[in-house]
C-alpha positions, -999 to +999 in steps of 0.1 A: +462-132+151+425-141+156+408-157+126+374-144+119+349-170+109+314-173+093+298-207+100+268-217+078+250-247+092+259-242+128+233-265+143+241-296+122+265-323+132+296-307+115+286-272+127+284-283+163+318-299+161+332-268+144+322-248+175+336-275+197+370-271+180+367-233+182+361-235+219+393-255+223+412-224+211+393-195+226+419-168+217+424-179+181+390-177+165+362-152+165+327-162+153+314-133+132+283-150+119+262-181+126+235-195+103+210-224+107+177-235+094+149-239+119+166-251+151+161-219+169+166-234+204+202-246+197+210-216+175+200-192+203+223-211+227+252-209+202+246-171+196+244-163+233+277-182+238+297-170+209+281-136+204+283-132+166+274-098+151+253-115+123+229-144+123+211-163+095+179-183+100+156-201+076+124-180+078+110-147+091+089-167+116+121-183+130+138-149+131+110-135+153+113-165+177+151-162+177+151-125+184+133-129+217+159-154+229+190-134+224+208-118+253+226-093+231+214-078+198+226-092+165+216-085+129+193-113+118+190-123+082+166-149+067+165-174+039+190-182+011+195-145+006+207-143+042+232-170+037+246-152+007+249-119+026+268-137+054+291-154+030+300-120+015+307-102+047+339-081+045+368-087+068+362-124+071+391-149+070+371-181+065+336-192+055+327-227+066+299-242+045+283-269+066+247-267+054+232-298+039+222-301+002+225-279-028+216-249-007+253-245-001+262-238-037+252-201-040+268-189-007+300-209-016+303-191-049+295-158-031+323-163-006+348-172-032+338-143-054+345-120-024+380-135-021+373-153+011+387-188+018+361-215+020+362-246+042+337-269+025+318-295+045+290-297+019+298-322-008+266-315-028+279-281-037+309-296-056+288-325-070+262-302-085+284-273-096+320-285-095+332-266-126+316-234-114+332-237-079+366-246-091+366-219-118+356-192-092+383-204-067+410-204-094+398-170-108+400-154-074+431-174-062+412-184-031+418-217-011+390-243-011+398-265+019+379-298+022+365-307+056+352-343+048+376-367+065+384-385+033+391-354+012+410-338+041+432-370+041+438-367+003+444-329+007+471-337+033+487-365+013+487-348-021+522-334-027+517-304-050+552-307-064+544-343-074+508-339-085+515-351-120+530-383-105+497-394-089+488-429-099+455-430-082+434-417-052+421-444-029+389-434-010+381-455+020+346-463+031+334-479+064+308-499+045+280-486+068+257-507+089+246-530+060+280-542+048+272-579+053+235-577+043+221-595+013+201-577-014+170-592+000+178-580+035+184-545+023+149-543+009+135-546+045+157-522+064+140-493+082+152-457+086+159-464+122+183-493+112+200-472+085+206-443+109+227-465+132+262-459+116+289-482+132+316-456+132+305-420+127+279-397+143+265-377+115+233-360+103+204-381+090+208-374+053+245-382+051+240-413+074+214-427+050+238-419+021+266-438+038+244-468+044+239-473+007+275-462-003+259-433-021+278-410+001+310-425-012+297-420-047+292-383-040+328-383-026+341-398-058+326-369-078+339-344-052+374-359-054+374-356-092+368-318-089+388-310-058+419-327-070+414-326-108+419-364-111+401-385-138+375-410-125+396-438-138+422-429-111+397-428-082+393-461-064+370-469-035+379-496-009+359-507+021+378-502+053+354-510+082+378-498+110+377-462+096+413-456+107+429-450+073+408-420+061+421-421+025+453-426+005+472-413-025+493-438-046+521-423-067+537-436-099+568-449-081+546-473-060+546-452-029+513-448-010+508-419+014+479-424+038+464-402+065+454-422+096+436-411+128+407-419+152+373-416+135+368-381+149+355-353+126+371-327+149+405-336+135+398-327+098+377-298+110+406-284+130+430-289+101+406-268+079+405-241+105+442-239+111+456-247+076+484-248+067+495-251+104+489-280+128+480-271+163+483-293+194+449-305+208+437-329+235+415-351+212+419-389+215+450-404+199+452-434+177+469-463+196+484-488+172+489-513+200+451-513+206+443-514+169+440-552+163+436-551+125+432-529+094+412-547+067+402-537+031+379-551+006+363-543-028+328-527-027+299-547-040+286-526-068+257-548-075+244-547-039+251-510-037+243-497-072+243-461-061+281-461-061+283-473-097+257-447-107+280-420-093+308-431-115+284-432-144+271-397-137+307-384-133+320-399-165+289-386-184+298-352-170+281-319-174+249-315-155+244-352-149+261-351-115+236-324-104+208-347-114+224-376-094+226-354-064+191-339-066+174-373-073+192-388-043+182-360-020+145-365-028+148-403-026+165-401+008+138-378+020+111-402+009+129-431+026+131-412+059+094-405+056+087-442+052+073-438+016+098-460-002+120-489+009+158-486+010+166-503-023+143-479-042+168-450-036+193-460-064+164-471-086+149-435-084+183-420-091+189-442-122+154-435-135+158-397-133+193-399-148+179-419-177+154-391-185+181-363-184+199-350-214+230-334-198+242-299-205+280-301-212+285-265-201+263-245-178+257-214-157+246-212-121+211-206-133+212-237-155+223-259-126+195-245-103+170-252-131+183-287-137+182-293-099+146-283-097+137-304-127+154-335-112+136-331-079+102-329-097+111-360-118+123-379-087+090-372-069+071-384-100+091-417-099+083-422-062+046-421-070+050-455-087+061-470-054 
């Protein structure tokens, strides 16, 4: 049986790898819709190759450009409304949310509300609106499948029949390119330096997040919601080799770990084929060539963004949405060369300090808080 897929964020790093996996199983998947922002050149190539019936693009201007490049007609939708429309298409088996930022929240809720399974590669959606997403998934009885390598690992190691026996979740982190840097050295790194991740090929925003361990902070919050585990039971360890993707420790002392090559196509394929595992020809992990697996405690003082994530999570309510929004603005400012690298967590902390969190909230509340936090973060950057 062919699985019909909607892919939101097809031109990003995850989106491109999703299509790579799909192409490995040409008779098993059908791309019903593709959506991207403004990369019309790559999107046109993807559309002409996979021939979806529906297409989403960021603006009307991009839609006009795209239309002239298509070999076959497709219905083109624009903006956030277009993403929501695609997420709600009938007859779809899986919506893959691989867009970057909080833009993924509304289409994720729309897909779940339509009773469609969601493969989530957008951590900001859960960080900002975790309670809304989990409530909708549970209400509709729809699977929410994580695509991130760490959360996919936990998803695979978490025995549902023994969920109450979980002692802790152990999230691994590569440590990024600045693991051995001093605080003084971090103040002088450039965007070009931060974009050179030692293990993973990712988009710019997530690569900068990873360089400051803020990405791991977002993943801590994501793990809390996805697996319904208190923050006290979520531990982060630095694992530079990126072979152990994450672990679950049980009350009897047993630790289940998921290992593999640092290749995002593996968790992507698992999300696409879940609950089955299909044979592929991707590179295999060779333990005889793996010289060592090392682990160490994160330096929370050198990378305060990780500690702020725990603080935001434990505060609860809308505070995690503020953490996420302030970080998105700060990363954007860093990439534009307007602030230095160590200002990113300072901006996040400053905006969090100003916020009085809502304990319960609606979607509209979260979008309002998100907008406020972005404005507050931009005001903070003016000081620098």
